[in-house]
N, C-alpha and C positions, 0 to 999 in steps of 0.2 A: 657179480651182482650181490647186493647186500642180503644177508641172511637174518632170520629172526634171532638166532643166537648172538650175532654181532650187535644187533639192536638192544638185546637184553644186557650184554656185557658193558659196552661203552658206545652208545648210539651217536654221540655228538660229532665225531669226525665223519661218520657215514651220512648223518643228516646234513652236515655242511656240504658234503660232496653232492648229495641229491639236490639240495637247494641251488648249488652252483650250476647245475644242469637246468633246472626249472623248479618253480615253487610248488608245482603239482606234477607228480610223476607216477607212472604205473609201477608197482613193486610186485614182481611175481611171487616172492616169498609170502607176501601178505594176501595175494589174490585180490588186490584192490589198489586204489589210489592213495598215495601218501602226500599230505599237505604239510609243507615245511615253512612256507612264508607266512608272516604274521597277518598281512592284509587278507590273504586268501583264507587263513584260518578263521578270521572274523567273519568273512563272507559266508562260510559254511555254517558256523555256529549260530549266526543271527537268523538264518533262513530255514526255519523248521519246515516250511512248506516244500522246499526243494530237497532238503537233506534231513531226514528224519531218524530218530532213534527207534521208532515203532516198527520193528522188523523181527521176524522169528529168529534171525541169527544173532540178535543182541545178547551178548554172553551173560550179563548179570541177570537178565530176565529168565534165562534158561535155568538158573540156579534157584532164584527166590520168587519168580513170578513177576507179573506186571507191577510197576511202581512209578513214582514220579520220575525216576531216572530213565525209564524205557517207554514213556508215552509222550505224545505231543498233542497240541490243541486243547480242546475242552477237557479231555480225559487227564491230560497232564495237570491242568489247573485244578481239577477235582482232587487229585492225589496230593498235590503240593500245597495248596492254599491253607489247609488246616494246620500245617506245620510252620508257616512262615513267621508269624508274629513273635514267637519267643526267640527267634534268631536275629531280630533287628538289633543294631548296635547298642542302643541304650538298654534294651531288655536283656541282652547278653551280659553286659557288665553288671547290671543290678542283680540279676538272678544267679549268675554263675561265677562272678569275679572272686567272691569269698571262697567258694569251693575250690577253684583252681589254685588260689594262694595256699589254702590249708593243705590240700593234697600234695602239692609240690613240696611244701615244707615237711610234711610227714614222711614222704618218700626219701627226702634228703637226710632227715634225721637218722634213718637207718643206714645210710651210706657214708655219712661224714667220717665216722671212726675208721673206716676200712682203708682209706687212702687210695683205693682203686675200685673200678666197677665197670660193668658193661651197660652204658646208659640207655641203649635202645630198649632192652627188655627189663632192666631194673628201674627205669625211670620214665622214659617217654611213653612207652606202651601202657603201663599201669595208670599213668596220669590220664591219658586220653580215655582209657576204658572206664575209670571211675567217673570222670566227667560225663561221658555219654550215658552211663547207667543212671546218673542223677537226672540228666536231661530227659531221658525217656521215662524215668520213674519206675524202672524195672524193680519188681518187688522180690527181695530175698534171693537175688542171683549173685553168687560170688564172682569177683573180678576174674579169677582164673578161668571160670566157665565162659565168661564173655569173651576173653581173649582167645580161648580155644575155638569158640564158634566163629569168630571173625577170621582167625587163621584158616579154618577149613573152608569158609566161603571164598576168601581171597584165592586160595590154592585152586579151588574148583574153577573160578573165573579165569585164572591164569592158564590152567590146562586147556580150557575151551579156546582161549586166544591162540594157543600154540597148535590148535587143530586136534587136540587129544580128547579122550572121553573125560567128562567131568569127575567121574568116580562117585563114590558113595558118601564120603565124609561131608562134603558141602551140603547136599540135601539133608543129611541127618542133622547137621548143625542147625539148618534152617527149621527143621521140625521141632527141635528143642527150643529154639528162639520163639517160634510161634506159640508153644505151650507157655513160655514165660510171659509173652504178651497177653495171652488169655488170662493168666493169673493176675497180671497187673490191672487189667480192665475189671476183673472181678473185685479186686481190692478197692478200686475206685478212689485212689488218692487224688485230691484236688491239685497237688503239685506235679502230677505226671503229665508230660506232654502227650503221651498216648491217650490218657483219659480225656484230656481236653480236645484232642483231635477226634476221638470217638463221639464226643458230645456234639461236634459239628453236624453229625448225622449223615455225612456223605460217604463215609467209608465203613465197611464191615471188617470183621476180624481178619480175613485173608489179606485184605488191602492194607490194613493197619500193620500186620505182620511183615508184609513185603516192604513197606516203607520203613518200618523199624530196622529191618535188615540193611537196607540201603544207608540209612542214617548211621547205623551202628558201625558197619565196616568202613563207610566213608569217613565218619567222625574219628575212628581209631586209626585207620590206615593212613589217611592223608595228614592227620595231626602228628602221629608218631613220626612219620617221614619228615614233616616240616621241622620238628624239633631236632631229630637226629641229623638231618642234612644241614641245618643251620649251625649246629654245634660243630659238625665236621668242617664246614666252610670257615667259620671264624677261627677255630683252633688250628686248622691246617693252613689257612691262607693269611690270616690277619690276627694272630694271637696278641700282638702288642697293642691292638686296638681295644682290648677288653675294658681297660679303665675308662676310655672315652665312651664306650657303649653304656657303661653303668652310669656315667655322668650325664648322658644326653639321651633322654627317652626317644626323641625323634630319630636320632642316629640308630638306635637299637631297632626301632620300627623299620627303618629303611634297610638295615642289614637283613632283617627277616624277609623283606620283599625281594632283595637282591638274591638271597639264597633260593627263594621260590622261583625266581627267574632262571637262575643257573641250573637248578635241578628240581623241577616240579615233582611232587610226590606221585601224582598221576601223570604219566608221560604222554598218554594218548587218549583221545576220545573217538568213538566210532559213530559214523552216520551212514545212511543208505540213501542213494539218490532215488527220489520218487518219480522223476521224469528225466528225459534227455535234457542236458543242460551244458553250457560252456563255463569253464572255470579256468582262468589264467591261460586262455588259448587252447585248452584241451577239451575234447568232447567226452563228457561223462554220460554213460548210458543209464537209463532207468534200471534200478536194482543193483547198481555197482556199489561196492563198499568204498567209502571215503573215510580214511583214517586221518584225523587231524593230529599232527605231532605237536603237542604243547611244548615239548622239549625243544623241538626245532624252531617253532615260532618265537620262543623266548630268547633264541640266540640269532635272530634275523639281523644281519649287519646293516640292513636298511634302516633299522630302528635303534639298535643298540651298538654303540661304538665299542670296539674291542670286546666282542660278545662273550668270549670264553673266559674272561677275567672276572674274579669276584671283587666287586668294588662297592663296599658299603656306602660310599658317598655318591653313588650313581644317581643323577638327577631324575632320570625317568624310569627307575626300577619298578614303580607301580604300574607301568604299562605291561607288566608280565601277565600271562594268561593262565597261571597255574590253577585258578578256580573256574576255568572255562569262561564262557561268555554267552550272552543271549538268554533264551528261555531256561536253559539248563545251567545257568550260573549257580555255583555251589551255595546251597541254602545255609550251610554252616560256616561260611567263610569268616565271618566276624568272630565266631567262637574259636575257630582254629587259630586265628591271629592272636586272640587274647591268650590262649594257652601257650603258644610259642613264645610270645613276649614274656610272660610270667616265668616260663620254664627256663629260658636263657638267663634272665636276670637272677633267678634263684640259684642256678648252677654257678654263675660267675661270683655271686656274693658268698655262697656257702662253701664253695670248694676252691679255696685260694690256691693259686698256682696250677689251675686246671690245664691239662695238656693231653694230647693224644698219646696213647701207649705205643712207643716205637716198636715194641716186640709183637704187637697184634694189630697191624695195619688193616684198614678196610676201605671200601669205596662203594658208592651207590651202584646197585645193579637191579635189573628187572625190566621186562618188556613193557608191562602196563604200569605197575607200581614200582617206583624206584626209591631206594633208601639203602644205607649200608646194612648188610646182614648182621653185623655187630658194630658197636661203637665203644671200644675199650679205651678207657682214660685213666689217668693218675692225677693226683693233686698233693699238695704239701711238698715236703722236700723230696 
């Protein structure tokens, strides 16, 4: 039977095996149901009345408290609505396009002379952190501190998912973040998303802080993973395509979507059955954990031909579910796409001859959040 360690290391052959048996199966290691079929994943994520996130077992809420990520219905809307407008496509490009371009250029300015780097932590992570700090309007908080908070929160969530104690680092990081949110609100900058959300009047400091934590670790974790995974896929599977990606913005966009399909940064989302219900011919009982494998749904052969192959020309790559679906579709999806597109273009333009370092290979790993632990590259001769 499949173990959590196997799903963290390389889930795809195991998910294919589970899907070959049935699109919804009971997984003892998980203590719940695993959904690997795309159609069934959509059924679960669309139906918040039958499959909710609002449950005491929801791991993220156990670290940072209730937020838009862990609530449904009117409470979900109350937490989410004040943050939606700045993340719409036109607003994202107008407000943050210049920041993403400038920060990507600044980071690469420091790397270009070196001829080699580890792009996950030297480029992708700092880029995502700077952008999220600007989005939230966090006042006077250095990027290393933001990255440290996010690392601690992600580790705590991951430990809970593995059935372990969350530890003390995650809650301590959240306490520090909450203090930074309070300072940002006191400063009252008109450009701060937190300040504008507070002005809505529906959320107090604890709720603003919990949603800031969700936006922060979501905006860094998934975006860092998007960039690192996309670079890994292009450089590892289709390096000869780089000139075409630079010449054709639509192809570059599609390559990002295909990378998201092949290796979503968030591999799973959890739901809890609110009532007895049938799904794909199995009887799910009220209270059961239902884990949707986005990684599995994204390689469903009923939807994606030759699903394990990285194909930047794939016509239906945008059917990927890396940003989830339904009421909990990722609020920052458009910003993440913008950052990934700018990051890849900047790397390919500024680092001629960019290639993976053969002496330091890596691959995505992680049970919940998947990305390469390191992304060592070289460029030039």
